[in-house]
C-alpha atoms as a printed R data frame, in Angstrom:
    type eleno elety resid chain resno      x       y       z
1   ATOM     1    CA   MET     A     1 41.820  11.958 -52.285
2   ATOM     2    CA   ALA     A     2 40.377   8.522 -51.597
3   ATOM     3    CA   PRO     A     3 36.973   7.883 -53.161
4   ATOM     4    CA   SER     A     4 34.071   8.180 -50.740
5   ATOM     5    CA   GLN     A     5 32.468   4.987 -49.579
6   ATOM     6    CA   PRO     A     6 28.962   4.277 -50.897
7   ATOM     7    CA   PRO     A     7 26.172   4.544 -48.296
8   ATOM     8    CA   LYS     A     8 25.490   1.393 -46.330
9   ATOM     9    CA   ILE     A     9 22.008  -0.066 -46.075
10  ATOM    10    CA   THR     A    10 21.211  -1.713 -42.759
11  ATOM    11    CA   LEU     A    11 18.555  -4.364 -42.280
12  ATOM    12    CA   CYS     A    12 17.226  -3.354 -38.866
13  ATOM    13    CA   ILE     A    13 15.392  -5.939 -36.770
14  ATOM    14    CA   ASP     A    14 13.411  -5.095 -33.629
15  ATOM    15    CA   ILE     A    15 12.497  -8.202 -31.630
16  ATOM    16    CA   GLY     A    16  9.657  -7.776 -29.155
17  ATOM    17    CA   GLY     A    17  7.577 -10.018 -26.985
18  ATOM    18    CA   SER     A    18  4.574  -9.518 -29.295
19  ATOM    19    CA   HIS     A    19  6.065  -8.735 -32.731
20  ATOM    20    CA   VAL     A    20  9.271  -8.910 -34.744
21  ATOM    21    CA   LYS     A    21  9.716  -5.860 -37.008
22  ATOM    22    CA   ALA     A    22 12.146  -5.245 -39.852
23  ATOM    23    CA   ALA     A    23 13.026  -2.420 -42.230
24  ATOM    24    CA   LEU     A    24 15.823  -1.257 -44.495
25  ATOM    25    CA   VAL     A    25 17.470   1.874 -43.096
26  ATOM    26    CA   ALA     A    26 19.970   4.190 -44.786
27  ATOM    27    CA   THR     A    27 23.091   5.581 -43.140
28  ATOM    28    CA   ASP     A    28 21.215   8.801 -42.276
29  ATOM    29    CA   ALA     A    29 18.636   6.674 -40.378
30  ATOM    30    CA   SER     A    30 15.892   7.195 -42.966
31  ATOM    31    CA   MET     A    31 13.746   4.149 -43.732
32  ATOM    32    CA   ALA     A    32 13.261   2.905 -47.283
33  ATOM    33    CA   GLY     A    33  9.639   2.143 -46.396
34  ATOM    34    CA   PRO     A    34  7.418   1.320 -43.427
35  ATOM    35    CA   PRO     A    35  8.606  -1.573 -41.277
36  ATOM    36    CA   VAL     A    36  7.070  -4.983 -41.796
37  ATOM    37    CA   ARG     A    37  6.029  -6.989 -38.760
38  ATOM    38    CA   VAL     A    38  5.097 -10.513 -37.881
39  ATOM    39    CA   LYS     A    39  3.775 -11.871 -34.621
40  ATOM    40    CA   THR     A    40  6.383 -13.289 -32.295
41  ATOM    41    CA   PRO     A    41  5.769 -17.062 -32.146
42  ATOM    42    CA   ARG     A    42  4.598 -18.259 -28.749
43  ATOM    43    CA   ASP     A    43  7.309 -20.911 -28.381
44  ATOM    44    CA   LEU     A    44 10.152 -18.965 -29.941
45  ATOM    45    CA   THR     A    45 13.578 -20.610 -30.060
46  ATOM    46    CA   PRO     A    46 16.871 -19.189 -31.376
47  ATOM    47    CA   GLU     A    47 16.659 -21.438 -34.432
48  ATOM    48    CA   VAL     A    48 13.098 -20.359 -35.211
49  ATOM    49    CA   LEU     A    49 14.005 -16.700 -34.767
50  ATOM    50    CA   ILE     A    50 16.947 -16.949 -37.169
51  ATOM    51    CA   GLU     A    51 14.692 -18.466 -39.836
52  ATOM    52    CA   LEU     A    52 11.998 -15.860 -39.173
53  ATOM    53    CA   ILE     A    53 14.556 -13.061 -39.676
54  ATOM    54    CA   ALA     A    54 15.878 -14.799 -42.794
55  ATOM    55    CA   GLY     A    55 12.352 -14.766 -44.214
56  ATOM    56    CA   LEU     A    56 11.988 -11.041 -43.546
57  ATOM    57    CA   ALA     A    57 15.425 -10.417 -45.044
58  ATOM    58    CA   ALA     A    58 14.513 -12.268 -48.243
59  ATOM    59    CA   GLU     A    59 11.549  -9.929 -48.743
60  ATOM    60    CA   ALA     A    60 13.427  -6.758 -47.837
61  ATOM    61    CA   GLY     A    61 15.812  -6.402 -50.766
62  ATOM    62    CA   HIS     A    62 19.503  -5.529 -50.790
63  ATOM    63    CA   PHE     A    63 21.282  -4.736 -47.520
64  ATOM    64    CA   ASP     A    64 24.934  -4.521 -46.482
65  ATOM    65    CA   ARG     A    65 24.695  -5.262 -42.787
66  ATOM    66    CA   VAL     A    66 22.247  -6.187 -40.047
67  ATOM    67    CA   ALA     A    67 21.366  -4.634 -36.674
68  ATOM    68    CA   VAL     A    68 19.247  -6.517 -34.152
69  ATOM    69    CA   GLY     A    69 17.588  -5.096 -31.039
70  ATOM    70    CA   PHE     A    70 16.943  -7.953 -28.606
71  ATOM    71    CA   PRO     A    71 14.749  -7.901 -25.447
72  ATOM    72    CA   GLY     A    72 17.343  -9.100 -22.961
73  ATOM    73    CA   ALA     A    73 20.979  -8.898 -21.982
74  ATOM    74    CA   VAL     A    74 23.512  -9.603 -24.727
75  ATOM    75    CA   ARG     A    75 27.300  -9.520 -24.842
76  ATOM    76    CA   ASP     A    76 29.705  -9.979 -27.725
77  ATOM    77    CA   GLY     A    77 26.963 -11.357 -29.955
78  ATOM    78    CA   VAL     A    78 25.769 -13.845 -27.332
79  ATOM    79    CA   ILE     A    79 22.320 -13.740 -25.701
80  ATOM    80    CA   LEU     A    80 22.617 -13.931 -21.920
81  ATOM    81    CA   THR     A    81 18.958 -13.575 -20.920
82  ATOM    82    CA   ALA     A    82 15.554 -13.234 -22.554
83  ATOM    83    CA   PRO     A    83 13.028 -12.950 -19.712
84  ATOM    84    CA   ASN     A    84 10.059 -12.138 -21.961
85  ATOM    85    CA   LEU     A    85 10.760 -14.876 -24.495
86  ATOM    86    CA   GLY     A    86 11.104 -17.825 -22.103
87  ATOM    87    CA   ASP     A    87 14.482 -17.463 -20.486
88  ATOM    88    CA   GLY     A    88 15.629 -21.084 -20.176
89  ATOM    89    CA   LYS     A    89 16.227 -21.830 -23.844
90  ATOM    90    CA   TRP     A    90 17.944 -18.494 -24.482
91  ATOM    91    CA   ARG     A    91 20.712 -18.495 -21.883
92  ATOM    92    CA   LEU     A    92 24.258 -18.181 -23.252
93  ATOM    93    CA   VAL     A    93 23.104 -18.597 -26.861
94  ATOM    94    CA   PRO     A    94 25.478 -17.415 -29.633
95  ATOM    95    CA   PHE     A    95 23.222 -15.480 -31.978
96  ATOM    96    CA   ALA     A    96 25.038 -12.823 -34.007
97  ATOM    97    CA   ALA     A    97 27.481 -15.257 -35.622
98  ATOM    98    CA   PRO     A    98 24.945 -17.879 -36.795
99  ATOM    99    CA   LEU     A    99 22.585 -15.128 -37.990
100 ATOM   100    CA   ALA     A   100 25.424 -13.507 -39.955
101 ATOM   101    CA   GLU     A   101 26.239 -16.860 -41.535
102 ATOM   102    CA   ARG     A   102 22.585 -17.422 -42.433
103 ATOM   103    CA   LEU     A   103 22.151 -13.957 -43.975
104 ATOM   104    CA   GLY     A   104 25.589 -13.568 -45.505
105 ATOM   105    CA   ALA     A   105 26.091 -10.149 -43.914
106 ATOM   106    CA   PRO     A   106 27.734  -8.836 -40.721
107 ATOM   107    CA   VAL     A   107 25.452  -8.571 -37.687
108 ATOM   108    CA   ARG     A   108 25.496  -6.340 -34.635
109 ATOM   109    CA   LEU     A   109 23.339  -7.370 -31.693
110 ATOM   110    CA   ALA     A   110 22.344  -5.099 -28.794
111 ATOM   111    CA   ASN     A   111 19.658  -4.767 -26.169
112 ATOM   112    CA   ASP     A   112 16.469  -3.374 -27.694
113 ATOM   113    CA   GLY     A   113 16.367  -0.478 -25.231
114 ATOM   114    CA   THR     A   114 19.843   0.537 -26.350
115 ATOM   115    CA   VAL     A   115 18.822   0.426 -30.009
116 ATOM   116    CA   GLN     A   116 15.644   2.401 -29.281
117 ATOM   117    CA   GLY     A   117 17.747   4.975 -27.478
118 ATOM   118    CA   LEU     A   118 20.208   5.349 -30.330
119 ATOM   119    CA   GLY     A   119 17.260   6.270 -32.524
120 ATOM   120    CA   ALA     A   120 15.860   8.774 -30.034
121 ATOM   121    CA   ILE     A   121 18.564  10.552 -28.051
122 ATOM   122    CA   ALA     A   122 20.044  13.969 -28.801
123 ATOM   123    CA   GLY     A   123 23.540  12.814 -27.861
124 ATOM   124    CA   HIS     A   124 24.210  15.370 -25.124
125 ATOM   125    CA   GLY     A   125 24.495  14.843 -21.391
126 ATOM   126    CA   LEU     A   126 23.056  11.931 -19.435
127 ATOM   127    CA   GLU     A   127 20.072  10.531 -21.315
128 ATOM   128    CA   CYS     A   128 17.865   7.681 -20.092
129 ATOM   129    CA   VAL     A   129 15.559   5.550 -22.231
130 ATOM   130    CA   ILE     A   130 12.823   3.164 -21.171
131 ATOM   131    CA   THR     A   131 10.465   1.114 -23.304
132 ATOM   132    CA   LEU     A   132  6.983   0.158 -22.142
133 ATOM   133    CA   GLY     A   133  5.729  -2.983 -23.825
134 ATOM   134    CA   THR     A   134  5.635  -6.625 -22.794
135 ATOM   135    CA   GLY     A   135  8.087  -5.607 -20.076
136 ATOM   136    CA   MET     A   136 10.158  -2.504 -19.367
137 ATOM   137    CA   GLY     A   137 13.374  -1.970 -21.290
138 ATOM   138    CA   PHE     A   138 16.097   0.372 -20.060
139 ATOM   139    CA   ALA     A   139 19.207   2.047 -21.422
140 ATOM   140    CA   LEU     A   140 21.462   4.880 -20.324
141 ATOM   141    CA   PHE     A   141 23.678   7.102 -22.500
142 ATOM   142    CA   HIS     A   142 26.363   9.690 -21.795
143 ATOM   143    CA   ASP     A   143 27.066  12.146 -24.600
144 ATOM   144    CA   GLY     A   144 25.599   9.695 -27.098
145 ATOM   145    CA   GLN     A   145 27.579   6.658 -25.953
146 ATOM   146    CA   PRO     A   146 25.738   3.672 -24.408
147 ATOM   147    CA   ALA     A   147 26.587   2.838 -20.820
148 ATOM   148    CA   PRO     A   148 27.011  -0.827 -19.849
149 ATOM   149    CA   HIS     A   149 23.588  -2.436 -19.988
150 ATOM   150    CA   LEU     A   150 21.554  -2.959 -16.813
151 ATOM   151    CA   GLU     A   151 18.593  -5.337 -16.793
152 ATOM   152    CA   LEU     A   152 16.531  -2.905 -14.753
153 ATOM   153    CA   GLY     A   153 13.338  -4.651 -15.865
154 ATOM   154    CA   GLN     A   154 14.291  -7.567 -13.618
155 ATOM   155    CA   HIS     A   155 15.083  -5.380 -10.596
156 ATOM   156    CA   PRO     A   156 12.520  -4.871  -7.796
157 ATOM   157    CA   ALA     A   157 10.375  -1.800  -8.413
158 ATOM   158    CA   TRP     A   158  7.774  -2.031  -5.639
159 ATOM   159    CA   LYS     A   159  7.440  -4.683  -2.943
160 ATOM   160    CA   LYS     A   160  8.135  -7.999  -4.687
161 ATOM   161    CA   LEU     A   161  7.283  -6.789  -8.195
162 ATOM   162    CA   THR     A   162 10.016  -6.207 -10.741
163 ATOM   163    CA   TYR     A   163  9.778  -3.275 -13.151
164 ATOM   164    CA   ASP     A   164  8.611  -5.726 -15.831
165 ATOM   165    CA   GLN     A   165  5.816  -6.926 -13.549
166 ATOM   166    CA   PHE     A   166  4.990  -3.442 -12.253
167 ATOM   167    CA   VAL     A   167  4.483  -1.606 -15.562
168 ATOM   168    CA   GLY     A   168  4.574  -4.320 -18.236
169 ATOM   169    CA   GLU     A   169  1.690  -5.354 -20.473
170 ATOM   170    CA   ALA     A   170  0.316  -7.866 -17.950
171 ATOM   171    CA   ALA     A   171  0.155  -5.148 -15.277
172 ATOM   172    CA   LEU     A   172 -1.704  -2.812 -17.651
173 ATOM   173    CA   GLU     A   173 -4.300  -5.496 -18.322
174 ATOM   174    CA   GLU     A   174 -4.615  -6.363 -14.626
175 ATOM   175    CA   VAL     A   175 -4.939  -2.932 -13.008
176 ATOM   176    CA   GLY     A   176 -6.306  -0.844 -15.895
177 ATOM   177    CA   ARG     A   177 -4.954   2.237 -17.588
178 ATOM   178    CA   LYS     A   178 -5.578   4.742 -14.757
179 ATOM   179    CA   HIS     A   179 -3.720   2.776 -12.085
180 ATOM   180    CA   TRP     A   180 -1.058   1.676 -14.568
181 ATOM   181    CA   ARG     A   181 -0.335   5.348 -15.309
182 ATOM   182    CA   LYS     A   182  0.134   5.968 -11.578
183 ATOM   183    CA   ARG     A   183  2.624   3.117 -11.541
184 ATOM   184    CA   VAL     A   184  4.477   4.639 -14.483
185 ATOM   185    CA   ASP     A   185  4.642   7.969 -12.631
186 ATOM   186    CA   ARG     A   186  6.173   6.159  -9.641
187 ATOM   187    CA   VAL     A   187  8.748   4.572 -11.941
188 ATOM   188    CA   LEU     A   188  9.659   7.964 -13.433
189 ATOM   189    CA   VAL     A   189 10.295   9.359  -9.949
190 ATOM   190    CA   GLN     A   190 12.474   6.364  -9.107
191 ATOM   191    CA   LEU     A   191 14.448   6.690 -12.340
192 ATOM   192    CA   ARG     A   192 15.039  10.376 -11.716
193 ATOM   193    CA   VAL     A   193 16.528   9.565  -8.314
194 ATOM   194    CA   LEU     A   194 18.446   6.527  -9.570
195 ATOM   195    CA   THR     A   195 20.073   8.045 -12.662
196 ATOM   196    CA   GLY     A   196 19.863  11.826 -12.316
197 ATOM   197    CA   PHE     A   197 19.090  11.989 -16.031
198 ATOM   198    CA   ASP     A   198 19.199  15.198 -18.036
199 ATOM   199    CA   HIS     A   199 16.459  13.835 -20.287
200 ATOM   200    CA   LEU     A   200 14.295  10.730 -20.293
201 ATOM   201    CA   TYR     A   201 12.789   9.183 -23.423
202 ATOM   202    CA   ILE     A   202  9.891   6.721 -23.298
203 ATOM   203    CA   GLY     A   203  9.277   4.349 -26.193
204 ATOM   204    CA   GLY     A   204  7.591   1.026 -26.753
205 ATOM   205    CA   GLY     A   205  4.050   0.172 -27.758
206 ATOM   206    CA   ASN     A   206  2.443   1.459 -24.555
207 ATOM   207    CA   ALA     A   207  4.145   4.863 -24.596
208 ATOM   208    CA   ARG     A   208  1.158   6.017 -26.671
209 ATOM   209    CA   LEU     A   209 -1.004   5.707 -23.537
210 ATOM   210    CA   LEU     A   210  0.885   8.486 -21.756
211 ATOM   211    CA   THR     A   211 -1.405  11.191 -23.079
212 ATOM   212    CA   GLU     A   212 -1.351  13.385 -19.956
213 ATOM   213    CA   GLN     A   213  1.337  16.045 -19.762
214 ATOM   214    CA   LEU     A   214  4.820  14.869 -18.810
215 ATOM   215    CA   ALA     A   215  7.652  16.872 -17.267
216 ATOM   216    CA   SER     A   216  9.632  19.077 -19.657
217 ATOM   217    CA   ASP     A   217 12.609  16.718 -19.484
218 ATOM   218    CA   VAL     A   218 10.551  13.614 -20.366
219 ATOM   219    CA   THR     A   219  9.581  12.826 -23.970
220 ATOM   220    CA   THR     A   220  7.679   9.982 -25.606
221 ATOM   221    CA   VAL     A   221  9.242   8.752 -28.842
222 ATOM   222    CA   ALA     A   222  8.055   6.850 -31.880
223 ATOM   223    CA   ASN     A   223  8.239   3.080 -32.177
224 ATOM   224    CA   GLU     A   224 10.214   3.593 -35.384
225 ATOM   225    CA   ASP     A   225 13.201   4.672 -33.276
226 ATOM   226    CA   GLY     A   226 13.591   1.026 -32.312
227 ATOM   227    CA   ILE     A   227 14.198   0.360 -36.005
228 ATOM   228    CA   THR     A   228 16.198   3.399 -37.131
229 ATOM   229    CA   GLY     A   229 18.465   3.129 -34.104
230 ATOM   230    CA   GLY     A   230 19.896   0.038 -35.766
231 ATOM   231    CA   ALA     A   231 21.686   2.167 -38.358
232 ATOM   232    CA   ARG     A   232 23.175   4.269 -35.572
233 ATOM   233    CA   LEU     A   233 24.296   1.078 -33.845
234 ATOM   234    CA   TRP     A   234 26.643   0.638 -36.791
235 ATOM   235    CA   ALA     A   235 27.862   4.230 -36.459
236 ATOM   236    CA   LEU     A   236 29.421   3.370 -33.082
237 ATOM   237    CA   ALA     A   237 33.096   2.414 -33.128
238 ATOM   238    CA   VAL     A   238 32.220  -0.905 -31.510
239 ATOM   239    CA   ALA     A   239 28.951  -2.569 -30.638
240 ATOM   240    CA   PRO     A   240 27.820  -1.874 -27.061
241 ATOM   241    CA   SER     A   241 28.354  -4.697 -24.577
242 ATOM   242    CA   GLY     A   242 25.517  -5.961 -22.430
């Protein structure tokens, strides 16, 4: 019998429009300690982000691999879009390879909604995940496997407003919590029609504001899922595309 492989420790990075968070996560998705976070620089560039992650990695301790949840569309380790980070300087930017070279460890890169979902879903049926933060992240899963990514946050939600603009942080500040919640309810109805989900999970920093009762097939999840999902990203046979 071949000897069992030692558990892998994953440095999990969650990149958001307001903060970048990092934590060491074991193979069973348990965290070695609470995540550390730093504010996302206002004029963030790929080069600055790589050095910021390298600084967090130096403080974290030993890790075998890296998982990054990124707020935009990615494919094969390349960032395609980053609407909430200033899109122009992020288009078609190779990121996983230079980060792996900088850290000396293999890197998997996926959309942050996908990573959040991997930390939250049960793995059965059609499961939908949204994140409510600077914008609105989105991911869809079938029996635990990520579907090709859709940038739903950039799709029209109501009149000329995209989902990002309709229920993102700026909308919350503009219309107030009561009217923002009504907008979220409208989005949930639209998602139910659009996807026909068996279960919907809501994460992100503003999920905590959904204190009124939700439908039985809708659940709010902890922000930590956006970190621990990174370990499950490495449990997939291949990294999700998009």
